[in-house]
All heavy atoms as TSV, in Angstrom:
chain	resi	resn	atom	element	x	y	z
A	1	MET	N	N	0.832	-1.191	0.011
A	1	MET	CA	C	-0.009	-0.004	0.013
A	1	MET	C	C	0.866	1.234	-0.002
A	1	MET	O	O	1.917	1.265	0.652
A	1	MET	CB	C	-0.885	0.019	1.215
A	1	MET	CG	C	-1.772	1.257	1.196
A	1	MET	SD	S	-2.876	1.649	2.547
A	1	MET	CE	C	-3.213	0.222	3.433
A	2	GLU	N	N	0.458	2.214	-0.730
A	2	GLU	CA	C	1.234	3.470	-0.859
A	2	GLU	C	C	0.497	4.594	-0.135
A	2	GLU	O	O	-0.714	4.683	-0.265
A	2	GLU	CB	C	1.405	3.795	-2.352
A	2	GLU	CG	C	2.234	4.991	-2.643
A	2	GLU	CD	C	3.749	4.667	-2.675
A	2	GLU	OE1	O	4.075	3.586	-3.220
A	2	GLU	OE2	O	4.523	5.452	-2.180
A	3	HIS	N	N	1.252	5.399	0.605
A	3	HIS	CA	C	0.627	6.580	1.180
A	3	HIS	C	C	1.690	7.620	1.415
A	3	HIS	O	O	2.879	7.339	1.460
A	3	HIS	CB	C	-0.090	6.281	2.488
A	3	HIS	CG	C	0.868	5.916	3.630
A	3	HIS	ND1	N	1.378	4.665	3.810
A	3	HIS	CD2	C	1.425	6.666	4.591
A	3	HIS	CE1	C	2.188	4.643	4.863
A	3	HIS	NE2	N	2.228	5.888	5.360
A	4	VAL	N	N	1.209	8.884	1.481
A	4	VAL	CA	C	2.111	10.018	1.731
A	4	VAL	C	C	1.553	10.755	2.955
A	4	VAL	O	O	0.397	11.156	2.949
A	4	VAL	CB	C	2.152	10.967	0.525
A	4	VAL	CG1	C	2.984	12.210	0.840
A	4	VAL	CG2	C	2.679	10.241	-0.698
A	5	ASP	N	N	2.368	10.906	3.965
A	5	ASP	CA	C	1.966	11.638	5.148
A	5	ASP	C	C	2.193	13.137	4.897
A	5	ASP	O	O	3.275	13.518	4.444
A	5	ASP	CB	C	2.764	11.230	6.362
A	5	ASP	CG	C	2.426	9.796	6.790
A	5	ASP	OD1	O	1.235	9.418	6.711
A	5	ASP	OD2	O	3.355	9.058	7.158
A	6	ALA	N	N	1.216	13.945	5.221
A	6	ALA	CA	C	1.362	15.403	5.155
A	6	ALA	C	C	0.908	15.966	6.463
A	6	ALA	O	O	-0.318	15.835	6.818
A	6	ALA	CB	C	0.513	15.960	4.011
A	7	HIS	N	N	1.781	16.531	7.202
A	7	HIS	CA	C	1.477	16.963	8.563
A	7	HIS	C	C	1.472	18.476	8.634
A	7	HIS	O	O	2.154	19.208	7.878
A	7	HIS	CB	C	2.531	16.444	9.566
A	7	HIS	CG	C	2.607	14.944	9.557
A	7	HIS	ND1	N	1.691	14.168	10.253
A	7	HIS	CD2	C	3.416	14.096	8.940
A	7	HIS	CE1	C	1.989	12.898	10.041
A	7	HIS	NE2	N	3.046	12.837	9.259
A	8	ASN	N	N	0.726	19.006	9.626
A	8	ASN	CA	C	0.693	20.414	9.893
A	8	ASN	C	C	0.252	21.232	8.714
A	8	ASN	O	O	0.773	22.323	8.433
A	8	ASN	CB	C	2.052	20.884	10.402
A	8	ASN	CG	C	1.955	22.138	11.255
A	8	ASN	OD1	O	0.902	22.472	11.753
A	8	ASN	ND2	N	3.050	22.846	11.407
A	9	THR	N	N	-0.719	20.729	7.972
A	9	THR	CA	C	-1.226	21.405	6.777
A	9	THR	C	C	-2.153	22.558	7.151
A	9	THR	O	O	-2.701	22.599	8.231
A	9	THR	CB	C	-1.982	20.447	5.867
A	9	THR	OG1	O	-3.071	19.918	6.583
A	9	THR	CG2	C	-1.070	19.311	5.401
A	10	TYR	N	N	-2.342	23.489	6.200
A	10	TYR	CA	C	-3.330	24.525	6.399
A	10	TYR	C	C	-4.722	23.903	6.506
A	10	TYR	O	O	-5.042	22.981	5.775
A	10	TYR	CB	C	-3.310	25.467	5.191
A	10	TYR	CG	C	-2.435	26.670	5.329
A	10	TYR	CD1	C	-1.252	26.662	6.045
A	10	TYR	CD2	C	-2.760	27.837	4.666
A	10	TYR	CE1	C	-0.454	27.798	6.135
A	10	TYR	CE2	C	-1.968	28.960	4.749
A	10	TYR	CZ	C	-0.802	28.925	5.494
A	10	TYR	OH	O	-0.008	30.042	5.582
A	11	GLN	N	N	-5.522	24.404	7.415
A	11	GLN	CA	C	-6.887	23.878	7.619
A	11	GLN	C	C	-7.874	24.649	6.734
A	11	GLN	O	O	-8.865	24.036	6.260
A	11	GLN	CB	C	-7.283	23.974	9.076
A	11	GLN	CG	C	-6.285	23.309	10.035
A	11	GLN	CD	C	-6.107	21.866	9.736
A	11	GLN	OE1	O	-7.058	21.122	9.525
A	11	GLN	NE2	N	-4.856	21.395	9.728
A	12	VAL	N	N	-7.671	25.929	6.560
A	12	VAL	CA	C	-8.554	26.793	5.787
A	12	VAL	C	C	-7.699	27.778	4.993
A	12	VAL	O	O	-6.531	27.973	5.310
A	12	VAL	CB	C	-9.555	27.541	6.695
A	12	VAL	CG1	C	-10.507	26.566	7.380
A	12	VAL	CG2	C	-8.849	28.399	7.681
A	13	LYS	N	N	-8.285	28.455	4.000
A	13	LYS	CA	C	-7.555	29.414	3.220
A	13	LYS	C	C	-7.320	30.712	3.937
A	13	LYS	O	O	-6.339	31.383	3.721
A	13	LYS	CB	C	-8.264	29.655	1.900
A	13	LYS	CG	C	-8.144	28.507	0.940
A	13	LYS	CD	C	-8.744	28.828	-0.414
A	13	LYS	CE	C	-8.550	27.647	-1.335
A	13	LYS	NZ	N	-8.916	27.948	-2.686
A	14	ASN	N	N	-8.297	31.127	4.766
A	14	ASN	CA	C	-8.193	32.438	5.436
A	14	ASN	C	C	-8.550	32.232	6.932
A	14	ASN	O	O	-9.701	32.135	7.286
A	14	ASN	CB	C	-9.180	33.405	4.789
A	14	ASN	CG	C	-9.056	34.805	5.371
A	14	ASN	OD1	O	-8.433	35.004	6.432
A	14	ASN	ND2	N	-9.696	35.743	4.754
A	15	TYR	N	N	-7.516	32.242	7.772
A	15	TYR	CA	C	-7.699	32.009	9.189
A	15	TYR	C	C	-8.465	33.116	9.856
A	15	TYR	O	O	-9.075	32.958	10.936
A	15	TYR	CB	C	-6.327	31.808	9.858
A	15	TYR	CG	C	-5.828	30.413	9.775
A	15	TYR	CD1	C	-5.431	29.881	8.551
A	15	TYR	CD2	C	-5.781	29.589	10.898
A	15	TYR	CE1	C	-5.009	28.541	8.450
A	15	TYR	CE2	C	-5.324	28.296	10.820
A	15	TYR	CZ	C	-4.948	27.794	9.605
A	15	TYR	OH	O	-4.519	26.477	9.525
A	16	ASP	N	N	-8.527	34.321	9.243
A	16	ASP	CA	C	-9.252	35.440	9.836
A	16	ASP	C	C	-10.756	35.238	9.885
A	16	ASP	O	O	-11.446	35.827	10.675
A	16	ASP	CB	C	-8.898	36.752	9.106
A	16	ASP	CG	C	-7.486	37.173	9.283
A	16	ASP	OD1	O	-6.849	36.791	10.282
A	16	ASP	OD2	O	-6.972	37.906	8.380
A	17	ARG	N	N	-11.232	34.352	9.020
A	17	ARG	CA	C	-12.686	34.136	8.923
A	17	ARG	C	C	-13.189	33.120	9.925
A	17	ARG	O	O	-14.376	32.869	10.006
A	17	ARG	CB	C	-13.017	33.687	7.536
A	17	ARG	CG	C	-12.689	34.766	6.492
A	17	ARG	CD	C	-13.010	34.320	5.083
A	17	ARG	NE	N	-14.479	34.085	5.031
A	17	ARG	CZ	C	-15.064	33.480	3.984
A	17	ARG	NH1	N	-14.344	33.017	3.024
A	17	ARG	NH2	N	-16.343	33.322	3.978
A	18	TYR	N	N	-12.287	32.453	10.673
A	18	TYR	CA	C	-12.702	31.333	11.561
A	18	TYR	C	C	-12.065	31.503	12.936
A	18	TYR	O	O	-11.003	32.087	13.066
A	18	TYR	CB	C	-12.265	29.985	10.937
A	18	TYR	CG	C	-12.824	29.715	9.640
A	18	TYR	CD1	C	-12.139	30.101	8.472
A	18	TYR	CD2	C	-14.094	29.164	9.461
A	18	TYR	CE1	C	-12.663	29.882	7.207
A	18	TYR	CE2	C	-14.616	28.922	8.199
A	18	TYR	CZ	C	-13.921	29.274	7.085
A	18	TYR	OH	O	-14.436	29.073	5.867
A	19	GLU	N	N	-12.668	30.903	13.929
A	19	GLU	CA	C	-12.125	30.856	15.261
A	19	GLU	C	C	-11.353	29.519	15.408
A	19	GLU	O	O	-11.975	28.462	15.612
A	19	GLU	CB	C	-13.235	30.990	16.326
A	19	GLU	CG	C	-12.751	30.876	17.747
A	19	GLU	CD	C	-11.758	31.965	18.087
A	19	GLU	OE1	O	-12.025	33.149	17.708
A	19	GLU	OE2	O	-10.760	31.679	18.789
A	20	LEU	N	N	-10.067	29.567	15.254
A	20	LEU	CA	C	-9.232	28.369	15.277
A	20	LEU	C	C	-8.111	28.581	16.277
A	20	LEU	O	O	-6.924	28.524	15.923
A	20	LEU	CB	C	-8.689	28.084	13.883
A	20	LEU	CG	C	-9.726	27.746	12.822
A	20	LEU	CD1	C	-9.118	27.721	11.431
A	20	LEU	CD2	C	-10.437	26.444	13.135
A	21	ALA	N	N	-8.468	28.779	17.523
A	21	ALA	CA	C	-7.487	29.090	18.547
A	21	ALA	C	C	-6.443	27.965	18.730
A	21	ALA	O	O	-5.342	28.194	19.143
A	21	ALA	CB	C	-8.200	29.361	19.883
A	22	GLY	N	N	-6.832	26.742	18.374
A	22	GLY	CA	C	-5.926	25.632	18.518
A	22	GLY	C	C	-4.837	25.520	17.413
A	22	GLY	O	O	-3.946	24.691	17.559
A	23	PHE	N	N	-4.954	26.378	16.424
A	23	PHE	CA	C	-3.968	26.338	15.328
A	23	PHE	C	C	-3.287	27.688	15.169
A	23	PHE	O	O	-3.927	28.733	15.330
A	23	PHE	CB	C	-4.725	26.067	13.997
A	23	PHE	CG	C	-5.392	24.723	13.975
A	23	PHE	CD1	C	-6.794	24.609	14.130
A	23	PHE	CD2	C	-4.671	23.561	13.810
A	23	PHE	CE1	C	-7.407	23.398	14.107
A	23	PHE	CE2	C	-5.299	22.352	13.764
A	23	PHE	CZ	C	-6.673	22.279	13.908
A	24	SER	N	N	-2.016	27.629	14.903
A	24	SER	CA	C	-1.277	28.864	14.635
A	24	SER	C	C	-1.046	28.965	13.150
A	24	SER	O	O	-0.300	28.199	12.578
A	24	SER	CB	C	0.066	28.808	15.388
A	24	SER	OG	O	0.921	29.835	14.871
A	25	GLU	N	N	-1.681	30.001	12.559
A	25	GLU	CA	C	-1.481	30.165	11.116
A	25	GLU	C	C	-0.011	30.448	10.814
A	25	GLU	O	O	0.547	29.939	9.836
A	25	GLU	CB	C	-2.332	31.300	10.574
A	25	GLU	CG	C	-2.135	31.486	9.074
A	25	GLU	CD	C	-2.916	32.666	8.498
A	25	GLU	OE1	O	-3.485	33.466	9.234
A	25	GLU	OE2	O	-2.910	32.790	7.248
A	26	GLU	N	N	0.628	31.205	11.654
A	26	GLU	CA	C	2.028	31.543	11.427
A	26	GLU	C	C	2.921	30.285	11.428
A	26	GLU	O	O	3.761	30.126	10.562
A	26	GLU	CB	C	2.534	32.490	12.493
A	26	GLU	CG	C	3.975	32.961	12.304
A	26	GLU	CD	C	4.399	33.937	13.404
A	26	GLU	OE1	O	3.574	34.694	13.851
A	26	GLU	OE2	O	5.628	33.889	13.723
A	27	ALA	N	N	2.686	29.397	12.384
A	27	ALA	CA	C	3.448	28.152	12.441
A	27	ALA	C	C	3.187	27.260	11.259
A	27	ALA	O	O	4.088	26.667	10.686
A	27	ALA	CB	C	3.135	27.393	13.741
A	28	LYS	N	N	1.937	27.175	10.849
A	28	LYS	CA	C	1.579	26.388	9.658
A	28	LYS	C	C	2.203	26.969	8.413
A	28	LYS	O	O	2.652	26.232	7.557
A	28	LYS	CB	C	0.047	26.254	9.565
A	28	LYS	CG	C	-0.522	25.393	10.641
A	28	LYS	CD	C	-1.977	25.176	10.436
A	28	LYS	CE	C	-2.530	24.239	11.477
A	28	LYS	NZ	N	-1.969	22.898	11.417
A	29	ARG	N	N	2.166	28.290	8.282
A	29	ARG	CA	C	2.765	28.953	7.114
A	29	ARG	C	C	4.281	28.664	7.064
A	29	ARG	O	O	4.821	28.332	6.013
A	29	ARG	CB	C	2.504	30.427	7.103
A	29	ARG	CG	C	3.025	31.126	5.831
A	29	ARG	CD	C	2.870	32.616	5.826
A	29	ARG	NE	N	1.593	33.092	6.309
A	29	ARG	CZ	C	1.427	33.772	7.462
A	29	ARG	NH1	N	2.463	34.048	8.238
A	29	ARG	NH2	N	0.219	34.174	7.843
A	30	GLN	N	N	4.940	28.771	8.215
A	30	GLN	CA	C	6.358	28.505	8.256
A	30	GLN	C	C	6.675	27.070	7.901
A	30	GLN	O	O	7.595	26.818	7.124
A	30	GLN	CB	C	6.929	28.833	9.639
A	30	GLN	CG	C	8.427	28.574	9.746
A	30	GLN	CD	C	8.992	28.894	11.126
A	30	GLN	OE1	O	8.239	29.339	12.006
A	30	GLN	NE2	N	10.238	28.642	11.347
A	31	TYR	N	N	5.906	26.148	8.432
A	31	TYR	CA	C	6.119	24.722	8.100
A	31	TYR	C	C	5.916	24.508	6.583
A	31	TYR	O	O	6.713	23.850	5.955
A	31	TYR	CB	C	5.150	23.839	8.916
A	31	TYR	CG	C	5.367	22.365	8.591
A	31	TYR	CD1	C	6.275	21.634	9.282
A	31	TYR	CD2	C	4.605	21.764	7.574
A	31	TYR	CE1	C	6.497	20.303	8.981
A	31	TYR	CE2	C	4.792	20.426	7.260
A	31	TYR	CZ	C	5.737	19.718	7.973
A	31	TYR	OH	O	5.931	18.384	7.688
A	32	ARG	N	N	4.834	25.055	6.044
A	32	ARG	CA	C	4.581	24.919	4.628
A	32	ARG	C	C	5.677	25.497	3.794
A	32	ARG	O	O	6.151	24.893	2.814
A	32	ARG	CB	C	3.253	25.576	4.261
A	32	ARG	CG	C	2.903	25.409	2.796
A	32	ARG	CD	C	1.561	26.019	2.478
A	32	ARG	NE	N	1.245	25.731	1.090
A	32	ARG	CZ	C	0.978	26.667	0.188
A	32	ARG	NH1	N	0.963	27.931	0.537
A	32	ARG	NH2	N	0.713	26.355	-1.036
A	33	ASP	N	N	6.133	26.698	4.135
A	33	ASP	CA	C	7.208	27.336	3.385
A	33	ASP	C	C	8.476	26.479	3.411
A	33	ASP	O	O	9.183	26.421	2.384
A	33	ASP	CB	C	7.546	28.718	3.944
A	33	ASP	CG	C	6.424	29.735	3.685
A	33	ASP	OD1	O	5.516	29.466	2.862
A	33	ASP	OD2	O	6.440	30.810	4.315
A	34	GLU	N	N	8.733	25.821	4.512
A	34	GLU	CA	C	9.960	25.015	4.621
A	34	GLU	C	C	9.847	23.609	4.021
A	34	GLU	O	O	10.841	23.012	3.692
A	34	GLU	CB	C	10.339	24.866	6.096
A	34	GLU	CG	C	10.761	26.187	6.748
A	34	GLU	CD	C	10.912	26.105	8.261
A	34	GLU	OE1	O	10.653	25.024	8.835
A	34	GLU	OE2	O	11.279	27.136	8.872
A	35	ASN	N	N	8.599	23.103	3.870
A	35	ASN	CA	C	8.417	21.719	3.479
A	35	ASN	C	C	7.643	21.510	2.178
A	35	ASN	O	O	7.523	20.365	1.720
A	35	ASN	CB	C	7.737	20.932	4.636
A	35	ASN	CG	C	8.603	20.843	5.821
A	35	ASN	OD1	O	9.546	20.063	5.862
A	35	ASN	ND2	N	8.336	21.687	6.807
A	36	TRP	N	N	7.079	22.579	1.603
A	36	TRP	CA	C	6.155	22.449	0.482
A	36	TRP	C	C	6.804	21.700	-0.695
A	36	TRP	O	O	6.183	20.766	-1.237
A	36	TRP	CB	C	5.724	23.826	0.045
A	36	TRP	CG	C	4.762	23.833	-1.098
A	36	TRP	CD1	C	5.027	24.241	-2.347
A	36	TRP	CD2	C	3.404	23.386	-1.102
A	36	TRP	NE1	N	3.910	24.078	-3.146
A	36	TRP	CE2	C	2.882	23.580	-2.402
A	36	TRP	CE3	C	2.575	22.845	-0.094
A	36	TRP	CZ2	C	1.613	23.220	-2.710
A	36	TRP	CZ3	C	1.283	22.500	-0.471
A	36	TRP	CH2	C	0.828	22.689	-1.726
A	37	GLU	N	N	7.961	22.106	-1.108
A	37	GLU	CA	C	8.586	21.447	-2.320
A	37	GLU	C	C	8.872	19.972	-2.041
A	37	GLU	O	O	8.606	19.139	-2.894
A	37	GLU	CB	C	9.875	22.166	-2.657
A	37	GLU	CG	C	9.680	23.588	-3.166
A	37	GLU	CD	C	8.823	23.641	-4.457
A	37	GLU	OE1	O	8.952	22.740	-5.295
A	37	GLU	OE2	O	8.012	24.578	-4.557
A	38	ASN	N	N	9.330	19.614	-0.841
A	38	ASN	CA	C	9.596	18.254	-0.520
A	38	ASN	C	C	8.300	17.424	-0.477
A	38	ASN	O	O	8.228	16.312	-0.993
A	38	ASN	CB	C	10.332	18.135	0.840
A	38	ASN	CG	C	10.733	16.735	1.141
A	38	ASN	OD1	O	11.260	16.015	0.319
A	38	ASN	ND2	N	10.463	16.319	2.383
A	39	ASP	N	N	7.224	18.006	0.127
A	39	ASP	CA	C	5.961	17.341	0.161
A	39	ASP	C	C	5.406	17.094	-1.253
A	39	ASP	O	O	4.868	15.991	-1.535
A	39	ASP	CB	C	4.955	18.120	0.968
A	39	ASP	CG	C	5.201	18.136	2.476
A	39	ASP	OD1	O	6.018	17.266	2.908
A	39	ASP	OD2	O	4.589	18.927	3.216
A	40	LEU	N	N	5.540	18.105	-2.110
A	40	LEU	CA	C	5.045	17.915	-3.504
A	40	LEU	C	C	5.844	16.825	-4.206
A	40	LEU	O	O	5.261	15.966	-4.951
A	40	LEU	CB	C	5.230	19.247	-4.256
A	40	LEU	CG	C	4.222	20.317	-3.965
A	40	LEU	CD1	C	4.587	21.547	-4.800
A	40	LEU	CD2	C	2.823	19.901	-4.259
A	41	GLN	N	N	7.144	16.798	-3.990
A	41	GLN	CA	C	7.979	15.762	-4.671
A	41	GLN	C	C	7.629	14.391	-4.192
A	41	GLN	O	O	7.517	13.406	-4.947
A	41	GLN	CB	C	9.435	16.078	-4.454
A	41	GLN	CG	C	10.354	15.171	-5.290
A	41	GLN	CD	C	10.197	15.365	-6.782
A	41	GLN	OE1	O	10.266	16.453	-7.271
A	41	GLN	NE2	N	9.921	14.295	-7.482
A	42	ARG	N	N	7.407	14.236	-2.873
A	42	ARG	CA	C	7.053	12.928	-2.286
A	42	ARG	C	C	5.704	12.466	-2.824
A	42	ARG	O	O	5.514	11.322	-3.181
A	42	ARG	CB	C	7.013	12.976	-0.773
A	42	ARG	CG	C	8.397	13.083	-0.182
A	42	ARG	CD	C	8.414	13.056	1.365
A	42	ARG	NE	N	7.431	13.920	1.938
A	42	ARG	CZ	C	6.479	13.508	2.776
A	42	ARG	NH1	N	6.407	12.276	3.142
A	42	ARG	NH2	N	5.600	14.351	3.246
A	43	ALA	N	N	4.724	13.366	-2.933
A	43	ALA	CA	C	3.418	13.034	-3.493
A	43	ALA	C	C	3.525	12.622	-4.965
A	43	ALA	O	O	2.926	11.661	-5.418
A	43	ALA	CB	C	2.460	14.186	-3.351
A	44	TYR	N	N	4.339	13.360	-5.746
A	44	TYR	CA	C	4.527	13.060	-7.146
A	44	TYR	C	C	5.171	11.688	-7.265
A	44	TYR	O	O	4.747	10.855	-8.076
A	44	TYR	CB	C	5.413	14.124	-7.815
A	44	TYR	CG	C	5.795	13.799	-9.219
A	44	TYR	CD1	C	4.967	14.079	-10.283
A	44	TYR	CD2	C	7.010	13.129	-9.521
A	44	TYR	CE1	C	5.265	13.764	-11.562
A	44	TYR	CE2	C	7.344	12.796	-10.845
A	44	TYR	CZ	C	6.488	13.116	-11.848
A	44	TYR	OH	O	6.796	12.777	-13.115
A	45	ASN	N	N	6.186	11.411	-6.471
A	45	ASN	CA	C	6.875	10.127	-6.583
A	45	ASN	C	C	5.923	8.987	-6.206
A	45	ASN	O	O	5.969	7.907	-6.838
A	45	ASN	CB	C	8.079	10.114	-5.677
A	45	ASN	CG	C	9.196	11.038	-6.163
A	45	ASN	OD1	O	9.212	11.453	-7.336
A	45	ASN	ND2	N	10.122	11.382	-5.253
A	46	ALA	N	N	5.127	9.180	-5.194
A	46	ALA	CA	C	4.156	8.149	-4.804
A	46	ALA	C	C	3.173	7.883	-5.907
A	46	ALA	O	O	2.851	6.741	-6.217
A	46	ALA	CB	C	3.455	8.552	-3.533
A	47	GLY	N	N	2.653	8.936	-6.542
A	47	GLY	CA	C	1.731	8.779	-7.646
A	47	GLY	C	C	2.357	8.052	-8.819
A	47	GLY	O	O	1.720	7.193	-9.432
A	48	ARG	N	N	3.606	8.384	-9.100
A	48	ARG	CA	C	4.308	7.706	-10.182
A	48	ARG	C	C	4.460	6.236	-9.912
A	48	ARG	O	O	4.250	5.394	-10.784
A	48	ARG	CB	C	5.646	8.382	-10.397
A	48	ARG	CG	C	6.411	7.789	-11.538
A	48	ARG	CD	C	7.719	8.516	-11.744
A	48	ARG	NE	N	8.297	8.062	-12.948
A	48	ARG	CZ	C	8.950	8.786	-13.811
A	48	ARG	NH1	N	9.158	10.077	-13.520
A	48	ARG	NH2	N	9.425	8.299	-14.934
A	49	ARG	N	N	4.865	5.890	-8.660
A	49	ARG	CA	C	5.006	4.463	-8.307
A	49	ARG	C	C	3.694	3.729	-8.404
A	49	ARG	O	O	3.642	2.581	-8.907
A	49	ARG	CB	C	5.593	4.326	-6.896
A	49	ARG	CG	C	7.080	4.648	-6.789
A	49	ARG	CD	C	7.655	4.288	-5.448
A	49	ARG	NE	N	7.033	4.966	-4.370
A	49	ARG	CZ	C	7.380	6.162	-3.877
A	49	ARG	NH1	N	8.389	6.807	-4.447
A	49	ARG	NH2	N	6.739	6.700	-2.856
A	50	MET	N	N	2.573	4.376	-7.950
A	50	MET	CA	C	1.270	3.714	-8.035
A	50	MET	C	C	0.864	3.499	-9.498
A	50	MET	O	O	0.379	2.390	-9.848
A	50	MET	CB	C	0.256	4.567	-7.321
A	50	MET	CG	C	0.369	4.494	-5.801
A	50	MET	SD	S	-1.001	5.382	-4.964
A	50	MET	CE	C	-0.234	7.004	-4.847
A	51	ALA	N	N	1.118	4.477	-10.337
A	51	ALA	CA	C	0.749	4.387	-11.785
A	51	ALA	C	C	1.584	3.263	-12.402
A	51	ALA	O	O	1.093	2.466	-13.184
A	51	ALA	CB	C	0.980	5.687	-12.492
A	52	GLU	N	N	2.875	3.202	-12.052
A	52	GLU	CA	C	3.757	2.097	-12.600
A	52	GLU	C	C	3.239	0.736	-12.195
A	52	GLU	O	O	3.254	-0.184	-13.002
A	52	GLU	CB	C	5.182	2.372	-12.171
A	52	GLU	CG	C	5.844	3.536	-12.861
A	52	GLU	CD	C	7.187	3.915	-12.295
A	52	GLU	OE1	O	7.575	3.425	-11.205
A	52	GLU	OE2	O	7.882	4.742	-12.921
A	53	LYS	N	N	2.787	0.593	-10.965
A	53	LYS	CA	C	2.285	-0.692	-10.514
A	53	LYS	C	C	1.022	-1.063	-11.260
A	53	LYS	O	O	0.838	-2.260	-11.643
A	53	LYS	CB	C	2.008	-0.665	-9.011
A	53	LYS	CG	C	3.254	-0.681	-8.151
A	53	LYS	CD	C	2.902	-0.598	-6.678
A	53	LYS	CE	C	4.138	-0.474	-5.830
A	53	LYS	NZ	N	3.789	-0.336	-4.396
A	54	ILE	N	N	0.153	-0.089	-11.497
A	54	ILE	CA	C	-1.091	-0.367	-12.220
A	54	ILE	C	C	-0.784	-0.791	-13.629
A	54	ILE	O	O	-1.301	-1.783	-14.138
A	54	ILE	CB	C	-1.997	0.886	-12.239
A	54	ILE	CG1	C	-2.560	1.109	-10.790
A	54	ILE	CG2	C	-3.152	0.723	-13.240
A	54	ILE	CD1	C	-3.223	2.461	-10.621
A	55	LEU	N	N	0.122	-0.060	-14.304
A	55	LEU	CA	C	0.470	-0.396	-15.671
A	55	LEU	C	C	1.163	-1.759	-15.774
A	55	LEU	O	O	0.976	-2.502	-16.731
A	55	LEU	CB	C	1.360	0.707	-16.266
A	55	LEU	CG	C	0.676	2.012	-16.489
A	55	LEU	CD1	C	1.669	3.088	-16.911
A	55	LEU	CD2	C	-0.440	1.909	-17.502
A	56	LYS	N	N	1.963	-2.088	-14.823
A	56	LYS	CA	C	2.670	-3.322	-14.779
A	56	LYS	C	C	1.704	-4.539	-14.648
A	56	LYS	O	O	1.904	-5.581	-15.172
A	56	LYS	CB	C	3.690	-3.363	-13.594
A	56	LYS	CG	C	4.460	-4.627	-13.488
A	56	LYS	CD	C	5.425	-4.544	-12.328
A	56	LYS	CE	C	6.177	-5.852	-12.159
A	56	LYS	NZ	N	7.057	-5.814	-11.021
A	57	ASN	N	N	0.604	-4.313	-13.898
A	57	ASN	CA	C	-0.352	-5.376	-13.644
A	57	ASN	C	C	-1.476	-5.489	-14.702
A	57	ASN	O	O	-2.353	-6.303	-14.546
A	57	ASN	CB	C	-0.979	-5.200	-12.256
A	57	ASN	CG	C	0.044	-5.470	-11.176
A	57	ASN	OD1	O	0.916	-6.320	-11.304
A	57	ASN	ND2	N	-0.031	-4.693	-10.089
A	58	GLN	N	N	-1.427	-4.684	-15.730
A	58	GLN	CA	C	-2.456	-4.807	-16.783
A	58	GLN	C	C	-2.227	-5.909	-17.718
A	58	GLN	O	O	-1.186	-6.310	-18.055
A	58	GLN	CB	C	-2.557	-3.456	-17.542
A	58	GLN	CG	C	-3.217	-2.392	-16.754
A	58	GLN	CD	C	-3.394	-1.111	-17.579
A	58	GLN	OE1	O	-2.920	-0.938	-18.695
A	58	GLN	NE2	N	-4.163	-0.228	-17.033
């Protein structure tokens, strides 16, 4: 089974519109800024491996 863990993701697009005291938008933004490219690459690689397995089993 293939999966990609993505932690500390943004919950909503605009934190000002919601009461989310348990979440820090600043911390989430910092995490995203530091990890976004790596997370995208891991998701792309996982999708590629899944597609290759499907094609191999046809």
